[in-house]
DSSP file (Angstrom, degrees, kcal/mol; ACC not computed):
  #  RESIDUE AA STRUCTURE BP1 BP2  ACC     N-H-->O    O-->H-N    N-H-->O    O-->H-N    TCO  KAPPA ALPHA  PHI   PSI    X-CA   Y-CA   Z-CA
    1    1 A M              0   0    0      0, 0.0     2,-0.1     0, 0.0     0, 0.0   0.000 360.0 360.0 360.0 133.4  121.1  117.9   72.3
    2    2 A S    >   -     0   0    0      1,-0.1     3,-1.4     4,-0.1     0, 0.0  -0.424 360.0-128.4 -69.7 145.1  121.9  116.2   69.0
    3    3 A T  T 3  S+     0   0    0      1,-0.3    -1,-0.1    -2,-0.1     0, 0.0   0.693 107.5  55.8 -70.9 -17.7  119.0  116.1   66.5
    4    4 A N  T 3  S+     0   0    0      2,-0.1    -1,-0.3     0, 0.0    -2,-0.0   0.353  85.7 100.7 -96.5   7.2  119.4  112.3   66.1
    5    5 A E  S <  S-     0   0    0     -3,-1.4     2,-0.1     1,-0.1     3,-0.0  -0.713  80.2-113.0 -86.8 141.2  118.9  111.6   69.8
    6    6 A P        -     0   0    0      0, 0.0     2,-0.6     0, 0.0    -4,-0.1  -0.421  33.5-105.9 -68.9 149.2  115.5  110.4   71.0
    7    7 A S        +     0   0    0      1,-0.2     0, 0.0    -2,-0.1     0, 0.0  -0.672  48.9 161.7 -77.3 118.6  113.6  112.8   73.2
    8    8 A V        -     0   0    0     -2,-0.6    -1,-0.2     1,-0.4     0, 0.0   0.317  45.9-118.8-119.4   4.8  113.7  111.4   76.7
    9    9 A G  S    S-     0   0    0      2,-0.0    -1,-0.4     0, 0.0     2,-0.1  -0.395  71.6  -4.9  83.2-168.7  112.8  114.4   78.7
   10   10 A P        -     0   0    0      0, 0.0    -3,-0.0     0, 0.0     0, 0.0  -0.355  56.3-157.0 -61.4 131.5  115.1  116.0   81.3
   11   11 A L  S    S+     0   0    0     -2,-0.1     2,-0.6     1,-0.0    -2,-0.0   0.816  79.0  72.4 -78.3 -30.9  118.2  113.9   81.8
   12   12 A V        +     0   0    0      1,-0.1     3,-0.1    -3,-0.0    -1,-0.0  -0.770  58.5 175.2 -88.3 123.6  118.9  115.3   85.2
   13   13 A Q        -     0   0    0     -2,-0.6     2,-0.3     1,-0.3    -1,-0.1   0.531  54.1 -38.1-109.2  -9.5  116.3  113.8   87.6
   14   14 A G        -     0   0    0      0, 0.0     2,-0.6     0, 0.0    -1,-0.3  -0.975  68.8 -67.5 170.1-179.6  117.4  115.1   91.0
   15   15 A I        -     0   0    0     -2,-0.3     3,-0.1     1,-0.2    43,-0.0  -0.875  31.7-172.8 -99.2 124.7  120.2  116.0   93.4
   16   16 A D        -     0   0    0     -2,-0.6    44,-1.4     1,-0.3     2,-0.3   0.926  65.4 -32.3 -80.0 -50.4  122.2  113.0   94.6
   17   17 A H  E     -a   60   0A   0     42,-0.2    -1,-0.3    44,-0.0     2,-0.3  -0.982  48.0-145.6-160.7 163.6  124.3  114.9   97.2
   18   18 A C  E     -a   61   0A   0     42,-1.5    44,-3.2    -2,-0.3     2,-0.4  -0.941  20.5-137.4-131.0 159.1  126.0  118.1   97.9
   19   19 A S  E     -a   62   0A   0     -2,-0.3     2,-0.4    42,-0.2    44,-0.2  -0.918  12.6-169.1-123.5 143.7  129.3  118.7   99.7
   20   20 A L  E     -a   63   0A   0     42,-2.7    44,-3.0    -2,-0.4     2,-0.4  -0.985  23.1-126.8-127.1 140.6  130.4  121.1  102.3
   21   21 A I  E     -a   64   0A   0     -2,-0.4     2,-0.3    42,-0.2    44,-0.2  -0.735  31.4-178.9 -87.6 132.3  134.0  121.7  103.5
   22   22 A V        -     0   0    0     42,-2.6    44,-0.4    -2,-0.4     3,-0.2  -0.934  30.3-144.5-129.6 153.5  134.5  121.4  107.2
   23   23 A A  S    S+     0   0    0     -2,-0.3     2,-0.4     1,-0.3    -1,-0.1   0.780  94.1  21.9 -85.0 -28.9  137.6  121.9  109.4
   24   24 A D     >  -     0   0    0      1,-0.1     4,-2.6    40,-0.1    -1,-0.3  -0.905  63.4-159.7-146.0 108.3  136.7  119.2  112.0
   25   25 A T  H  > S+     0   0    0     -2,-0.4     4,-2.6     1,-0.2     5,-0.2   0.901  93.9  52.4 -57.7 -45.2  134.3  116.4  111.1
   26   26 A R  H  > S+     0   0    0      1,-0.2     4,-1.1     2,-0.2    -1,-0.2   0.922 112.5  44.8 -59.4 -44.6  133.5  115.6  114.7
   27   27 A K  H  > S+     0   0    0      1,-0.2     4,-0.9     2,-0.2     3,-0.4   0.897 112.1  52.7 -65.6 -40.3  132.6  119.2  115.5
   28   28 A A  H >X S+     0   0    0     -4,-2.6     4,-2.6     1,-0.2     3,-0.7   0.884 104.0  56.9 -62.1 -38.8  130.6  119.5  112.3
   29   29 A L  H 3X>S+     0   0    0     -4,-2.6     4,-2.4     1,-0.2     5,-1.5   0.803  95.5  64.9 -65.8 -27.6  128.6  116.4  113.3
   30   30 A E  I 3<>S+     0   0    0     -4,-1.1     5,-0.7    -3,-0.4    -1,-0.2   0.892 111.8  37.0 -58.0 -37.4  127.6  118.1  116.5
   31   31 A F  I <X>S+     0   0    0     -4,-0.9     5,-2.1    -3,-0.7     4,-1.2   0.951 123.1  39.1 -77.1 -54.1  125.7  120.6  114.3
   32   32 A Y  I  <5S+     0   0    0     -4,-2.6     6,-2.5     3,-0.2    -3,-0.2   0.874 131.4  25.4 -73.5 -38.5  124.4  118.3  111.5
   33   33 A E  I  X5S+     0   0    0     -4,-2.4     4,-0.8     4,-0.2    -3,-0.2   0.908 128.8  42.1 -84.8 -50.2  123.5  115.3  113.7
   34   34 A G  I  4<S+     0   0    0     -5,-1.5    -3,-0.2     2,-0.2    -2,-0.2   0.912 129.6  21.0 -68.8 -46.5  122.9  117.1  117.0
   35   35 A I  I  <<S+     0   0    0     -4,-1.2    -3,-0.2    -5,-0.7    63,-0.1   0.910 134.3  34.1 -90.1 -48.5  121.0  120.2  116.0
   36   36 A L  T  4<S-     0   0    0     -5,-2.1    -3,-0.2    62,-0.1    -2,-0.2   0.692  96.4-133.3 -84.5 -17.7  119.6  119.2  112.6
   37   37 A G     <  +     0   0    0     -4,-0.8    -4,-0.2    -6,-0.3    -3,-0.1   0.734  42.6 164.4  76.6  22.1  119.0  115.6  113.4
   38   38 A L        -     0   0    0     -6,-2.5     2,-0.4    -9,-0.1    -1,-0.2  -0.441  36.0-121.4 -73.6 149.6  120.6  114.1  110.2
   39   39 A E  E     -B   55   0A   0     16,-0.7    16,-3.0    -2,-0.1     2,-0.2  -0.784  21.4-122.8 -96.8 131.8  121.4  110.5  110.2
   40   40 A L  E     -B   54   0A   0     -2,-0.4     2,-0.8    14,-0.2    14,-0.2  -0.498  14.9-135.3 -71.9 134.9  125.0  109.4  109.6
   41   41 A D    >   -     0   0    0     12,-3.2     3,-1.1    -2,-0.2    12,-0.5  -0.842  15.2-165.8 -90.6 108.5  125.6  107.0  106.6
   42   42 A E  T 3  S+     0   0    0     -2,-0.8    -1,-0.1     1,-0.2    12,-0.0   0.510  75.3  77.1 -74.1  -5.0  128.0  104.4  108.1
   43   43 A T  T 3   +     0   0    0     10,-0.1    -1,-0.2     2,-0.0    -2,-0.0   0.414  58.3 129.5 -89.5   3.7  128.8  103.0  104.6
   44   44 A R    <   -     0   0    0     -3,-1.1     7,-0.1     9,-0.1     2,-0.0  -0.401  54.1-138.1 -59.5 123.2  131.2  105.9  103.7
   45   45 A P        -     0   0    0      0, 0.0     2,-0.8     0, 0.0    -1,-0.1  -0.296  27.1 -89.3 -77.2 167.5  134.4  104.2  102.5
   46   46 A D        +     0   0    0      1,-0.1    -2,-0.0     2,-0.1     0, 0.0  -0.698  49.9 171.8 -75.1 110.2  137.9  105.4  103.3
   47   47 A I        -     0   0    0     -2,-0.8    -1,-0.1     2,-0.5    -3,-0.0   0.125  60.3 -88.8-112.7  19.9  138.5  107.8  100.5
   48   48 A G  S    S+     0   0    0      1,-0.1    -2,-0.1     0, 0.0     0, 0.0   0.417 103.3  56.8  96.1  -1.8  141.8  109.2  101.8
   49   49 A Y  S    S-     0   0    0     17,-0.0    -2,-0.5     2,-0.0    17,-0.1  -0.983  87.2 -93.7-154.6 155.2  140.6  112.1  104.0
   50   50 A P        +     0   0    0      0, 0.0    15,-2.2     0, 0.0     2,-0.3  -0.254  62.4 112.4 -68.6 158.1  138.2  112.5  107.0
   51   51 A G  E     - C   0  64A   0     13,-0.2     2,-0.3    -7,-0.1    13,-0.2  -0.970  46.5-118.5 165.8-170.6  134.6  113.3  106.5
   52   52 A A  E     - C   0  63A   0     11,-1.8    11,-3.4    -2,-0.3     2,-0.4  -0.990   6.9-139.7-155.5 151.2  131.0  112.0  106.8
   53   53 A W  E     - C   0  62A   0    -12,-0.5   -12,-3.2    -2,-0.3     2,-0.4  -0.961  22.8-167.5-113.0 135.5  128.0  111.3  104.7
   54   54 A L  E     -BC  40  61A   0      7,-2.3     7,-2.4    -2,-0.4     2,-0.3  -0.963  21.3-118.8-125.9 140.7  124.6  112.2  106.1
   55   55 A H  E     +BC  39  60A   0    -16,-3.0   -16,-0.7    -2,-0.4     2,-0.3  -0.607  27.6 176.6 -78.6 133.5  121.2  111.2  104.8
   56   56 A V  E >   - C   0  59A   0      3,-2.7     3,-2.3    -2,-0.3     2,-0.2  -0.801  64.1 -68.6-133.8  90.8  118.8  114.0  103.7
   57   57 A G  T 3  S-     0   0    0     -2,-0.3    -1,-0.2     1,-0.3     0, 0.0  -0.452 114.5 -18.3  59.9-127.4  115.7  112.3  102.4
   58   58 A Q  T 3  S+     0   0    0     -2,-0.2    -1,-0.3    -3,-0.1     2,-0.1   0.506 135.8  61.3 -86.3  -5.6  116.6  110.6   99.2
   59   59 A A  E <  S- C   0  56A   0     -3,-2.3    -3,-2.7   -42,-0.0     2,-0.3  -0.404  75.3-130.1-108.6-174.6  119.8  112.7   98.9
   60   60 A Q  E     -aC  17  55A   0    -44,-1.4   -42,-1.5    -5,-0.2     2,-0.5  -0.954   3.9-140.6-137.4 158.4  122.9  113.1  101.0
   61   61 A L  E     -aC  18  54A   0     -7,-2.4    -7,-2.3    -2,-0.3     2,-0.5  -0.991  22.5-155.5-115.2 121.6  125.1  115.8  102.5
   62   62 A H  E     -aC  19  53A   0    -44,-3.2   -42,-2.7    -2,-0.5     2,-0.5  -0.874   1.5-155.0-103.0 126.3  128.8  115.1  102.3
   63   63 A L  E     -aC  20  52A   0    -11,-3.4   -11,-1.8    -2,-0.5     2,-0.6  -0.892  11.0-161.9 -98.6 124.9  131.1  116.7  104.8
   64   64 A L  E     -aC  21  51A   0    -44,-3.0   -42,-2.6    -2,-0.5     2,-1.5  -0.933  11.7-157.0-113.4 116.2  134.6  117.0  103.5
   65   65 A E        +     0   0    0    -15,-2.2   -42,-0.1    -2,-0.6   -44,-0.1  -0.673  52.2 120.9 -92.2  83.1  137.5  117.6  105.9
   66   66 A V  S    S-     0   0    0     -2,-1.5    -2,-0.1   -44,-0.4     2,-0.0  -0.884  75.2 -69.3-136.1 163.8  139.9  119.1  103.5
   67   67 A P        -     0   0    0      0, 0.0   -44,-0.0     0, 0.0   -45,-0.0  -0.353  52.6-126.6 -58.1 134.6  141.7  122.4  103.2
   68   68 A N        -     0   0    0      1,-0.1    -3,-0.0     2,-0.1   -45,-0.0  -0.750  20.2-169.0 -89.3 116.7  139.2  125.1  102.4
   69   69 A P        +     0   0    0      0, 0.0     2,-0.4     0, 0.0    -1,-0.1   0.615  67.3  80.4 -78.2 -10.3  140.1  127.2   99.3
   70   70 A D  S    S-     0   0    0      2,-0.0     2,-0.3     1,-0.0    -2,-0.1  -0.797  80.9-125.0-101.7 137.0  137.4  129.8  100.1
   71   71 A S        -     0   0    0     -2,-0.4    -1,-0.0     1,-0.1     0, 0.0  -0.567   8.7-158.4 -74.5 137.4  137.7  132.6  102.6
   72   72 A T    >   +     0   0    0     -2,-0.3     3,-0.8     2,-0.0     2,-0.2   0.492  65.8 101.1 -92.2  -4.3  135.1  132.7  105.3
   73   73 A E  T 3  S+     0   0    0      1,-0.2    -2,-0.1     0, 0.0     0, 0.0  -0.490  82.1  18.7 -77.1 151.5  135.9  136.3  105.9
   74   74 A S  T 3  S+     0   0    0      1,-0.2    -1,-0.2    -2,-0.2     3,-0.1   0.675  82.6 149.1  61.6  23.0  133.6  139.0  104.4
   75   75 A R    <   -     0   0    0     -3,-0.8    -1,-0.2     1,-0.1     7,-0.1  -0.604  58.0 -94.7 -76.7 147.6  130.7  136.6  103.8
   76   76 A P        -     0   0    0      0, 0.0    -1,-0.1     0, 0.0     5,-0.1  -0.282  25.1-126.7 -62.9 148.7  127.4  138.4  104.1
   77   77 A E  S    S+     0   0    0      1,-0.1     2,-0.6    -3,-0.1    30,-0.1   0.914  98.7  64.3 -61.4 -42.9  125.7  138.2  107.5
   78   78 A H  S >  S-     0   0    0      1,-0.1     3,-2.0     3,-0.1    -1,-0.1  -0.749  78.4-147.9 -87.9 119.5  122.5  136.9  105.9
   79   79 A G  G >  S+     0   0    0     -2,-0.6     3,-1.6     1,-0.3    -1,-0.1   0.661  90.4  75.3 -62.1 -17.9  123.1  133.4  104.4
   80   80 A G  G 3  S+     0   0    0      1,-0.3    -1,-0.3    46,-0.1     4,-0.1   0.633  93.3  54.2 -69.2 -11.9  120.5  134.1  101.7
   81   81 A R  G <  S+     0   0    0     -3,-2.0     2,-0.3     2,-0.1    -1,-0.3   0.087 107.2  60.9-105.6  21.3  123.1  136.3  100.0
   82   82 A D  S <  S-     0   0    0     -3,-1.6     2,-0.2    -7,-0.1    -7,-0.0  -0.876 103.2 -78.1-136.8 164.7  125.8  133.6  100.0
   83   83 A H        +     0   0    0     -2,-0.3    42,-0.6    43,-0.0     2,-0.3  -0.507  67.8 162.6 -64.6 139.9  126.1  130.2   98.4
   84   84 A H  E     -d  125   0B   0     -2,-0.2     2,-0.4    40,-0.1    42,-0.2  -0.969  42.2-118.5-155.6 165.1  124.0  127.9  100.6
   85   85 A V  E     -d  126   0B   0     40,-1.6    42,-3.3    -2,-0.3     2,-0.6  -0.942  26.0-147.9-109.2 132.9  122.3  124.5  101.0
   86   86 A A  E     -d  127   0B   0     -2,-0.4     2,-0.4    40,-0.2    42,-0.2  -0.911  16.1-172.6-105.8 123.5  118.6  124.6  101.6
   87   87 A L  E     -d  128   0B   0     40,-3.2    42,-2.8    -2,-0.6     2,-0.4  -0.916  20.7-128.0-115.8 139.6  117.2  121.7  103.7
   88   88 A Q  E     -d  129   0B   0     -2,-0.4     2,-0.3    40,-0.2    42,-0.2  -0.709  28.7-174.9 -85.8 136.0  113.5  121.0  104.3
   89   89 A V  E     -d  130   0B   0     40,-2.8    42,-2.8    -2,-0.4     3,-0.2  -0.906  27.5-142.9-127.3 157.1  112.5  120.6  108.0
   90   90 A I  S    S+     0   0    0     -2,-0.3     2,-0.3     1,-0.3    43,-0.1   0.688  92.9  26.4 -92.7 -19.4  109.2  119.6  109.5
   91   91 A D     >  -     0   0    0      1,-0.1     4,-1.4    38,-0.1    -1,-0.3  -0.787  55.5-178.4-148.2  99.7  109.4  122.0  112.5
   92   92 A L  H  > S+     0   0    0     -2,-0.3     4,-2.7     1,-0.2     5,-0.2   0.805  83.3  64.4 -67.9 -29.5  111.3  125.2  112.4
   93   93 A T  H  > S+     0   0    0      2,-0.2     4,-2.2     1,-0.2    -1,-0.2   0.914 102.0  48.6 -61.6 -43.6  110.5  126.0  116.0
   94   94 A I  H  > S+     0   0    0     -3,-0.3     4,-2.3     1,-0.2    -1,-0.2   0.918 111.8  49.8 -62.4 -43.0  112.4  123.0  117.3
   95   95 A I  H  X S+     0   0    0     -4,-1.4     4,-2.8     1,-0.2    -2,-0.2   0.919 109.5  51.1 -62.5 -43.6  115.4  123.9  115.1
   96   96 A M  H  X S+     0   0    0     -4,-2.7     4,-2.6     1,-0.2    -1,-0.2   0.906 109.8  50.2 -61.2 -41.1  115.4  127.5  116.3
   97   97 A Q  H  X S+     0   0    0     -4,-2.2     4,-2.4     2,-0.2    -1,-0.2   0.913 112.2  47.2 -63.1 -42.6  115.4  126.3  119.9
   98   98 A R  H  X S+     0   0    0     -4,-2.3     4,-1.4     2,-0.2    -2,-0.2   0.909 112.4  49.4 -65.5 -42.7  118.3  123.9  119.3
   99   99 A L  H  <>S+     0   0    0     -4,-2.8     5,-2.8     1,-0.2     3,-0.4   0.941 113.3  46.3 -60.9 -47.6  120.3  126.7  117.5
  100  100 A E  H ><5S+     0   0    0     -4,-2.6     3,-1.3     1,-0.2    -2,-0.2   0.897 108.8  55.2 -62.8 -41.2  119.7  129.1  120.3
  101  101 A A  H 3<5S+     0   0    0     -4,-2.4    -1,-0.2     1,-0.3    -2,-0.2   0.805 112.4  43.7 -62.7 -29.2  120.6  126.6  123.0
  102  102 A Q  T 3<5S-     0   0    0     -4,-1.4    -1,-0.3    -3,-0.4    -2,-0.2   0.349 119.7-108.0 -98.9   4.9  123.9  126.0  121.3
  103  103 A G  T < 5 +     0   0    0     -3,-1.3     2,-0.3    -4,-0.3    -3,-0.2   0.668  67.6 146.2  81.1  17.1  124.6  129.7  120.7
  104  104 A F      < -     0   0    0     -5,-2.8    -1,-0.3    -6,-0.2     2,-0.2  -0.700  38.2-142.8 -86.7 138.2  124.1  129.8  116.9
  105  105 A T        +     0   0    0     -2,-0.3    14,-0.6    14,-0.1     2,-0.3  -0.618  21.9 177.5 -93.4 160.2  122.6  132.9  115.4
  106  106 A Y  E     -E  118   0B   0     -2,-0.2     2,-0.4    12,-0.2    12,-0.2  -0.968  18.3-143.6-153.1 164.0  120.1  132.9  112.5
  107  107 A S  E     -E  117   0B   0     10,-2.3    10,-3.0    -2,-0.3     3,-0.1  -0.987  26.8-110.7-133.6 146.5  118.0  135.2  110.4
  108  108 A R  E     -E  116   0B   0     -2,-0.4     8,-0.3     8,-0.2     6,-0.1  -0.365  44.9 -91.0 -71.3 152.6  114.6  134.8  109.0
  109  109 A S    >   -     0   0    0      6,-2.6     3,-0.8     4,-0.3    -1,-0.1  -0.389  25.7-143.1 -61.8 139.1  114.1  134.4  105.3
  110  110 A K  T 3  S+     0   0    0      1,-0.2    -1,-0.1     2,-0.1    -2,-0.1   0.532  92.4  74.3 -80.9  -7.0  113.6  137.7  103.6
  111  111 A S  T 3  S-     0   0    0      2,-0.1    -1,-0.2     1,-0.0     3,-0.1   0.586 108.7-114.2 -83.1 -10.6  111.1  136.1  101.1
  112  112 A G  S <  S+     0   0    0     -3,-0.8    -2,-0.1     1,-0.3    -1,-0.0   0.340  74.3 130.8  91.4  -7.9  108.3  135.8  103.7
  113  113 A R  S    S-     0   0    0      1,-0.1     2,-1.8    -5,-0.0    -1,-0.3  -0.320  76.9 -97.9 -71.8 162.2  108.5  132.0  103.7
  114  114 A T  S    S+     0   0    0     16,-0.2    16,-2.9    -3,-0.1     2,-0.3  -0.645  87.0 111.4 -79.9  86.9  108.7  130.0  106.9
  115  115 A A  E     - F   0 129B   0     -2,-1.8    -6,-2.6    14,-0.2     2,-0.3  -0.978  46.3-162.0-155.9 158.9  112.5  129.6  106.6
  116  116 A L  E     -EF 108 128B   0     12,-2.0    12,-2.9    -2,-0.3     2,-0.4  -0.954  12.6-136.3-143.2 164.6  115.7  130.8  108.3
  117  117 A F  E     +EF 107 127B   0    -10,-3.0   -10,-2.3    -2,-0.3     2,-0.3  -0.969  28.2 159.3-122.1 138.6  119.4  131.0  107.5
  118  118 A C  E     -EF 106 126B   0      8,-2.3     8,-3.0    -2,-0.4     2,-0.4  -0.882  30.6-123.7-143.0 176.1  122.2  130.0  109.8
  119  119 A R  E     - F   0 125B   0    -14,-0.6     6,-0.2    -2,-0.3   -14,-0.1  -0.972  18.6-132.7-126.2 143.9  125.9  129.1  109.5
  120  120 A D    >   -     0   0    0      4,-1.9     3,-1.9    -2,-0.4   -92,-0.1  -0.134  48.0 -79.2 -79.1-175.1  127.6  126.0  110.8
  121  121 A H  T 3  S+     0   0    0      1,-0.3    -1,-0.1   -94,-0.1   -93,-0.1   0.749 132.6  50.4 -57.7 -25.0  130.9  126.0  112.8
  122  122 A D  T 3  S-     0   0    0      2,-0.1    -1,-0.3  -101,-0.1     3,-0.1   0.330 120.4-103.4 -99.9   6.2  132.8  126.5  109.5
  123  123 A G    <   +     0   0    0     -3,-1.9     2,-0.3     1,-0.3    -2,-0.1   0.523  68.0 151.1  85.5   5.1  130.7  129.4  108.1
  124  124 A N        -     0   0    0   -103,-0.1    -4,-1.9     1,-0.1     2,-0.4  -0.562  46.3-125.9 -70.0 130.0  128.7  127.4  105.6
  125  125 A A  E     -dF  84 119B   0    -42,-0.6   -40,-1.6    -2,-0.3     2,-0.4  -0.631  27.8-171.3 -80.5 132.3  125.3  129.0  105.1
  126  126 A I  E     -dF  85 118B   0     -8,-3.0    -8,-2.3    -2,-0.4     2,-0.5  -0.992   9.8-155.8-125.2 127.5  122.4  126.6  105.6
  127  127 A E  E     -dF  86 117B   0    -42,-3.3   -40,-3.2    -2,-0.4     2,-0.5  -0.883   6.9-160.6 -99.8 134.6  118.8  127.5  104.8
  128  128 A L  E     -dF  87 116B   0    -12,-2.9   -12,-2.0    -2,-0.5     2,-0.5  -0.972   7.6-169.8-118.9 117.5  116.1  125.6  106.7
  129  129 A V  E     -dF  88 115B   0    -42,-2.8   -40,-2.8    -2,-0.5     2,-0.5  -0.925  19.5-132.4-113.8 123.5  112.7  125.7  105.1
  130  130 A E  E     -d   89   0B   0    -16,-2.9     2,-0.4    -2,-0.5   -16,-0.2  -0.627  27.4-173.5 -78.2 125.0  109.6  124.4  106.9
  131  131 A K        -     0   0    0    -42,-2.8     2,-0.4    -2,-0.5    -2,-0.0  -0.961   9.7-153.3-120.3 135.0  107.6  122.1  104.7
  132  132 A H        -     0   0    0     -2,-0.4     2,-0.0   -41,-0.0   -42,-0.0  -0.852  29.6-102.7-107.3 143.7  104.3  120.6  105.7
  133  133 A E              0   0    0     -2,-0.4    -1,-0.0     1,-0.1   -43,-0.0  -0.383 360.0 360.0 -60.7 137.7  102.9  117.4  104.4
  134  134 A S              0   0    0     -2,-0.0    -1,-0.1    -3,-0.0    -2,-0.0   0.418 360.0 360.0-101.6 360.0  100.3  117.9  101.6
């Protein structure tokens, strides 16, 4: 920060969106809409490649159907030891039932929190953290 700039506090105020690479947007939406219950943002413009934008509270999750430069081989079994997106949920039990019904595996958080890690169809690690209204 320059010494002649006024002090305005933190310039970064939150996360607007994060992006995940997927091989098939329709298949990915089965996971993100069907299991996690995220709502599709229908205003996504045509930006030259398939994908989807999903609402996550005040932020978004962008699914990008583009070639994946990262290998999904040799990723750790537990998603907490990999790059991941952490999403807050209101009922982890419902999510676990949906994951099991669709054949997805998951592991509990090693931190002791009410949370789990799973992977989507493309091997992206997702952390789901149960949050209760305060």
